[in-house]
C-alpha positions as CSV (number, residue, x, y, z in Angstrom):
1,X,-4.3,12.7,-63.1
2,X,-3.1,14.5,-60.1
3,X,-0.9,17.0,-61.7
4,X,-1.2,20.7,-61.0
5,X,-0.5,24.0,-62.9
6,X,2.0,26.6,-61.9
7,X,-0.7,29.2,-61.5
8,X,-2.1,27.1,-58.6
9,X,1.4,26.6,-57.0
10,X,2.0,30.4,-57.2
11,X,-1.3,31.2,-55.5
12,X,-0.5,28.7,-52.8
13,X,3.0,30.4,-52.4
14,X,1.4,33.8,-52.0
15,X,-0.9,32.4,-49.3
16,X,2.2,31.2,-47.5
17,X,4.0,34.4,-47.9
18,X,1.1,36.4,-46.5
19,X,0.7,34.0,-43.4
20,X,-2.7,32.9,-44.4
21,X,-2.2,29.1,-44.1
22,X,1.0,28.7,-42.0
23,X,1.8,31.4,-39.4
24,X,5.3,30.0,-38.7
25,X,6.3,30.0,-42.3
26,X,9.7,31.5,-43.0
27,X,10.2,31.9,-46.8
28,X,14.0,31.5,-46.6
29,X,14.2,28.7,-44.0
30,X,11.0,26.6,-43.9
31,X,11.6,23.0,-45.3
32,X,9.2,21.1,-47.5
33,X,8.5,18.8,-44.6
34,X,7.4,21.8,-42.6
35,X,4.9,23.0,-45.3
36,X,3.5,19.5,-45.8
37,X,2.7,19.1,-42.1
38,X,1.4,22.7,-41.4
39,X,0.0,23.8,-44.7
40,X,-0.6,21.1,-47.2
41,X,-2.3,18.6,-44.8
42,X,-4.6,21.2,-43.2
43,X,-5.5,22.7,-46.6
44,X,-6.4,19.3,-48.2
45,X,-8.7,18.2,-45.4
46,X,-12.4,18.2,-46.4
47,X,-15.0,17.2,-43.8
48,X,-14.0,14.0,-42.0
49,X,-11.4,13.1,-44.7
50,X,-9.0,14.5,-47.1
51,X,-7.6,14.5,-50.7
52,X,-4.4,15.2,-52.5
53,X,-4.1,19.0,-52.6
54,X,-3.6,18.9,-56.3
55,X,-7.1,17.4,-56.7
56,X,-8.5,20.3,-54.7
57,X,-6.5,23.0,-56.6
58,X,-7.5,21.9,-60.1
59,X,-11.2,22.0,-61.3
60,X,-10.5,19.2,-63.8
61,X,-7.9,16.4,-63.6
62,X,-4.5,17.3,-64.9
63,X,-2.1,15.0,-66.6
64,X,1.3,16.4,-65.6
65,X,4.1,17.0,-68.2
66,X,6.8,16.6,-65.5
67,X,7.4,14.5,-62.5
68,X,9.6,16.2,-59.8
69,X,12.2,14.3,-57.8
70,X,13.2,16.2,-54.7
71,X,13.9,15.8,-51.0
72,X,11.6,17.0,-48.2
73,X,14.6,18.4,-46.2
74,X,15.2,21.1,-48.9
75,X,13.7,24.4,-48.3
76,X,10.3,24.8,-49.8
77,X,11.3,27.9,-51.5
78,X,13.9,26.1,-53.4
79,X,11.4,23.5,-54.6
80,X,9.1,26.2,-55.9
81,X,12.0,28.2,-57.4
82,X,13.3,25.1,-59.3
83,X,9.9,24.6,-61.0
84,X,9.5,28.3,-61.8
85,X,13.1,28.3,-63.3
86,X,12.4,25.2,-65.2
87,X,9.3,26.8,-66.8
88,X,11.2,29.9,-67.6
89,X,14.1,27.9,-69.1
90,X,16.7,28.7,-66.4
91,X,19.4,26.4,-65.0
92,X,20.0,27.8,-61.6
93,X,17.2,28.8,-59.2
94,X,19.0,30.8,-56.5
95,X,17.9,34.2,-58.0
96,X,14.4,32.9,-58.4
97,X,14.3,31.7,-54.9
98,X,15.3,35.2,-53.7
99,X,12.6,36.8,-55.8
100,X,10.0,34.6,-54.3
101,X,10.7,36.0,-50.8
102,X,9.1,39.3,-51.6
103,X,5.7,40.4,-52.9
104,X,7.2,42.4,-55.6
105,X,9.4,39.5,-56.7
106,X,6.5,37.2,-56.8
107,X,4.6,39.7,-59.0
108,X,7.5,39.9,-61.4
109,X,7.8,36.2,-61.6
110,X,4.1,35.8,-62.3
111,X,4.3,38.3,-65.1
112,X,7.3,36.5,-66.6
113,X,5.3,33.2,-66.5
114,X,2.4,34.9,-68.2
115,X,4.6,36.3,-70.9
116,X,6.3,32.9,-71.5
117,X,2.9,31.2,-71.6
118,X,3.9,29.0,-68.8
119,X,1.2,29.5,-66.1
120,X,-0.4,26.2,-67.1
121,X,2.9,24.3,-67.1
122,X,2.0,21.1,-65.2
123,X,3.9,19.1,-62.6
124,X,3.5,16.0,-60.4
125,X,5.0,16.5,-56.9
126,X,4.5,13.9,-54.2
127,X,3.7,16.4,-51.5
128,X,0.7,17.7,-53.4
129,X,-0.2,14.8,-55.7
130,X,-0.3,12.0,-52.9
131,X,-3.1,12.1,-50.5
132,X,-1.3,12.7,-47.3
133,X,-4.6,11.9,-45.3
134,X,-4.4,8.3,-46.6
135,X,-0.9,7.9,-45.0
136,X,1.1,10.2,-42.7
137,X,-1.2,12.9,-41.5
138,X,-2.1,11.2,-38.2
139,X,1.3,10.2,-37.1
140,X,5.1,10.5,-37.2
141,X,5.9,7.0,-38.2
142,X,7.2,4.1,-36.0
143,X,9.4,5.5,-33.2
144,X,12.9,4.0,-33.1
145,X,14.5,3.1,-29.8
146,X,15.1,6.3,-27.9
147,X,18.8,7.6,-27.7
148,X,19.7,6.0,-31.1
149,X,20.8,8.0,-34.1
150,X,17.6,6.8,-35.8
151,X,15.5,8.2,-33.0
152,X,17.2,11.6,-33.3
153,X,16.4,11.8,-37.1
154,X,12.8,10.6,-36.4
155,X,12.4,13.3,-33.6
156,X,13.8,16.1,-35.8
157,X,11.3,15.2,-38.5
158,X,8.3,15.7,-36.2
159,X,9.4,19.3,-35.3
160,X,9.2,22.5,-37.4
161,X,12.7,23.4,-38.5
162,X,12.2,27.0,-37.8
163,X,10.0,27.3,-34.7
164,X,11.2,23.8,-33.3
165,X,7.5,23.3,-32.3
166,X,6.1,19.7,-32.6
167,X,3.8,19.4,-35.6
168,X,0.2,19.0,-34.7
169,X,-1.4,15.7,-36.0
170,X,-4.5,15.6,-38.2
171,X,-7.6,13.8,-36.6
172,X,-9.4,13.1,-39.8
173,X,-11.1,9.8,-40.4
174,X,-9.5,8.9,-43.7
175,X,-8.4,5.3,-43.8
176,X,-4.6,5.1,-43.5
177,X,-3.1,2.5,-45.9
178,X,0.6,1.6,-45.4
179,X,0.6,-2.0,-46.5
180,X,2.1,-2.7,-49.9
181,X,-0.3,-5.6,-50.1
182,X,-3.2,-3.2,-50.5
183,X,-3.7,-1.9,-54.0
184,X,-5.1,1.4,-52.5
185,X,-1.7,2.3,-51.0
186,X,-0.3,5.4,-52.5
187,X,3.2,5.1,-51.1
188,X,4.6,2.6,-53.5
189,X,3.4,3.5,-57.0
190,X,6.0,5.8,-58.3
191,X,7.3,3.3,-60.9
192,X,3.8,2.6,-62.2
193,X,3.0,6.2,-62.3
194,X,6.2,7.0,-64.3
195,X,5.5,4.2,-66.6
196,X,1.9,5.2,-67.2
197,X,2.7,8.9,-67.8
198,X,5.7,8.1,-70.1
199,X,3.3,6.3,-72.3
200,X,0.3,8.6,-72.0
201,X,1.8,12.1,-72.1
202,X,3.9,13.3,-75.1
203,X,7.1,14.8,-73.9
204,X,6.8,13.6,-70.3
205,X,9.9,14.3,-68.4
206,X,11.6,14.2,-65.0
207,X,12.7,17.3,-63.2
208,X,15.3,16.7,-60.5
209,X,15.7,19.5,-58.0
210,X,19.3,19.5,-56.7
211,X,19.3,21.2,-53.2
212,X,22.4,23.2,-52.2
213,X,24.1,20.2,-50.5
214,X,23.2,17.7,-53.1
215,X,21.3,15.5,-50.4
216,X,18.7,14.5,-53.0
217,X,21.3,12.2,-54.6
218,X,21.8,10.5,-51.2
219,X,18.2,9.5,-50.7
220,X,17.5,5.9,-51.7
221,X,14.0,6.6,-53.1
222,X,15.2,9.6,-55.1
223,X,18.1,7.6,-56.6
224,X,15.7,4.8,-57.5
225,X,13.4,7.3,-59.3
226,X,16.4,8.7,-61.3
227,X,17.4,5.3,-62.4
228,X,13.9,4.3,-63.1
229,X,13.6,7.3,-65.5
230,X,16.6,6.1,-67.3
231,X,15.1,2.6,-67.7
232,X,11.9,4.1,-69.2
233,X,13.9,6.6,-71.4
234,X,12.2,9.5,-69.7
235,X,14.3,12.6,-70.4
236,X,15.7,14.2,-67.2
237,X,16.4,17.8,-66.4
238,X,18.2,19.1,-63.4
239,X,18.0,22.4,-61.7
240,X,20.8,23.4,-59.4
241,X,20.9,26.1,-56.8
242,X,24.0,27.7,-58.2
243,X,27.1,26.9,-60.1
244,X,29.1,27.3,-57.0
245,X,26.9,24.5,-55.3
246,X,28.0,22.2,-58.2
247,X,31.7,23.1,-57.7
248,X,31.4,22.4,-53.9
249,X,29.7,19.0,-54.3
250,X,30.7,17.5,-57.6
251,X,33.8,15.7,-56.3
252,X,32.0,13.7,-53.7
253,X,29.6,12.3,-56.2
254,X,32.2,9.8,-57.3
255,X,31.6,8.1,-54.0
256,X,27.8,7.7,-54.7
257,X,26.8,4.3,-53.4
258,X,23.2,3.2,-53.0
259,X,24.2,1.3,-49.8
260,X,25.1,4.6,-48.2
261,X,21.9,6.3,-49.1
262,X,19.4,7.1,-46.5
263,X,15.6,6.4,-46.4
264,X,12.8,7.3,-44.1
265,X,13.2,4.0,-42.3
266,X,15.7,1.2,-42.3
267,X,13.0,-1.1,-43.5
268,X,12.5,1.0,-46.6
269,X,16.2,1.0,-47.4
270,X,16.4,-2.8,-46.8
271,X,13.5,-3.3,-49.2
272,X,15.3,-1.2,-51.9
273,X,18.6,-3.0,-51.5
274,X,17.0,-6.5,-51.6
275,X,15.5,-5.7,-54.9
276,X,18.9,-4.8,-56.5
277,X,20.4,-8.0,-57.9
278,X,23.9,-6.5,-58.3
279,X,24.6,-3.4,-56.1
280,X,28.0,-2.8,-57.7
281,X,26.4,-2.8,-61.2
282,X,23.6,-0.4,-60.0
283,X,26.2,1.9,-58.6
284,X,28.2,1.9,-61.9
285,X,25.0,2.8,-63.8
286,X,24.3,5.6,-61.2
287,X,27.8,7.0,-61.7
288,X,27.3,6.8,-65.5
289,X,24.1,8.8,-65.2
290,X,26.1,11.4,-63.2
291,X,29.4,11.5,-65.1
292,X,29.0,10.5,-68.8
293,X,29.1,13.0,-71.6
294,X,25.3,12.8,-71.7
295,X,24.9,12.6,-68.0
296,X,23.1,14.8,-65.6
297,X,25.9,17.2,-65.0
298,X,27.3,17.3,-68.5
299,X,26.1,20.9,-68.9
300,X,27.8,22.0,-65.7
301,X,31.2,20.4,-65.8
302,X,33.7,20.3,-68.6
303,X,35.1,17.1,-70.2
304,X,38.4,17.2,-68.5
305,X,36.8,17.3,-65.0
306,X,34.4,14.5,-66.0
307,X,37.3,12.5,-67.3
308,X,39.1,12.9,-63.9
309,X,36.1,11.6,-62.1
310,X,35.5,8.8,-64.4
311,X,39.2,7.6,-63.7
312,X,38.5,7.6,-60.0
313,X,35.3,5.6,-60.6
314,X,37.1,3.2,-62.9
315,X,39.7,2.4,-60.2
316,X,37.1,2.0,-57.6
317,X,35.1,-0.4,-59.7
318,X,37.9,-2.3,-61.4
319,X,37.1,-5.4,-59.3
320,X,33.4,-5.4,-60.6
321,X,32.5,-7.9,-63.3
322,X,30.4,-5.4,-65.2
323,X,31.3,-2.1,-66.7
324,X,28.8,0.2,-68.5
325,X,29.8,1.9,-71.7
326,X,28.8,5.5,-72.3
327,X,25.3,5.5,-73.6
328,X,24.4,2.1,-72.4
329,X,20.9,1.6,-71.1
330,X,20.6,0.1,-67.7
331,X,18.5,-2.8,-69.1
332,X,20.2,-3.1,-72.5
333,X,20.7,-6.8,-71.9
334,X,17.4,-8.6,-71.6
335,X,18.7,-11.3,-69.3
336,X,21.4,-11.6,-66.8
337,X,22.1,-7.9,-66.8
338,X,23.4,-8.1,-63.2
339,X,21.6,-4.9,-62.4
340,X,18.5,-3.8,-60.6
341,X,16.2,-4.1,-63.6
342,X,13.9,-1.7,-61.9
343,X,10.6,-2.8,-63.4
344,X,11.2,-6.2,-61.7
345,X,12.8,-4.5,-58.7
346,X,9.6,-2.7,-57.6
347,X,6.8,-4.8,-58.9
348,X,7.3,-7.6,-56.4
349,X,7.6,-4.9,-53.7
350,X,3.9,-4.6,-53.6
351,X,3.1,-8.2,-53.4
352,X,5.6,-9.7,-51.0
353,X,6.6,-6.9,-48.7
354,X,4.9,-5.4,-45.7
355,X,5.2,-1.7,-45.0
356,X,5.4,0.2,-41.7
357,X,4.1,3.7,-41.4
358,X,6.9,6.0,-42.6
359,X,7.4,9.0,-44.8
360,X,7.6,6.9,-47.9
361,X,6.1,9.9,-49.5
362,X,9.1,11.9,-48.2
363,X,11.7,12.1,-50.9
364,X,9.6,12.2,-53.8
365,X,7.0,10.2,-55.1
366,X,5.2,7.8,-53.3
367,X,8.6,7.9,-52.0
């Protein structure tokens, strides 16, 4: 029940734009990670502890109609623009993002949302809906060996992408819970949350925010959420930055491989891969979700182009023992499916795996 309404998000955006909560905020450049560290965490601290910001925004608990899958390295304006565009029925969010960068543009968008009756449209976004004080607020995660590529990524994430200043740490007394053995851990519940809301909320859906370089599709946790939504028959909607962004990135999607996806830590990625029974089958399903006639990009790319890509995928996967037909469900076969079977993939994750401090809340969900 930690959803929030667009009216609350727009109010928060105006506070950012006016420099009230984050002086270093740059509407065109600041990333979601910057905003979490310097605006969401400070704004959600109360007394010696803290809460999910969505719980503070809303007077009463909100069951969200949509869960948002996104990556924290995308600009925050793109995340907000994608949700506003979604509520207004748009497909691309570049123009909305530009409007959000000015006071007059924000005023116009608020009027459009009012006229469309969408100010109370509700969403679940990890950055707002997970209590950051129960996890990442007091640290940057385990430090990899200095000088390694992993250390460079870790070091980059602890600095503001605009000012390059190191993020201040929160000194609250909220208990930090990273172990998946603990039922109170909020970093590993995205599959349970999706399952619960899909049964409880009529018309519950998934909104996938595709950043300009399509990095969201190369994040292991985000890919897991996308496939989990398919398992649960949750309808997915995508919002892209622009048609040109699709043209520039579509070809390389044929090389999508969960083994090449990144995660906040190698341990997180290893856990995900260990839970997949047949990685080749998982990859084939992922490709089907992207390229089939009912796939995520069917609205954006014509049948001829999709057929060309499917041919490439077929040649690449011809040695695999399992091929998905268009329209197959990932768990169509009840046994021996050879795939991840995500319900069983993530349930054991909480009982037999440990968890180090990481941005498992980065990349969506309790991811």
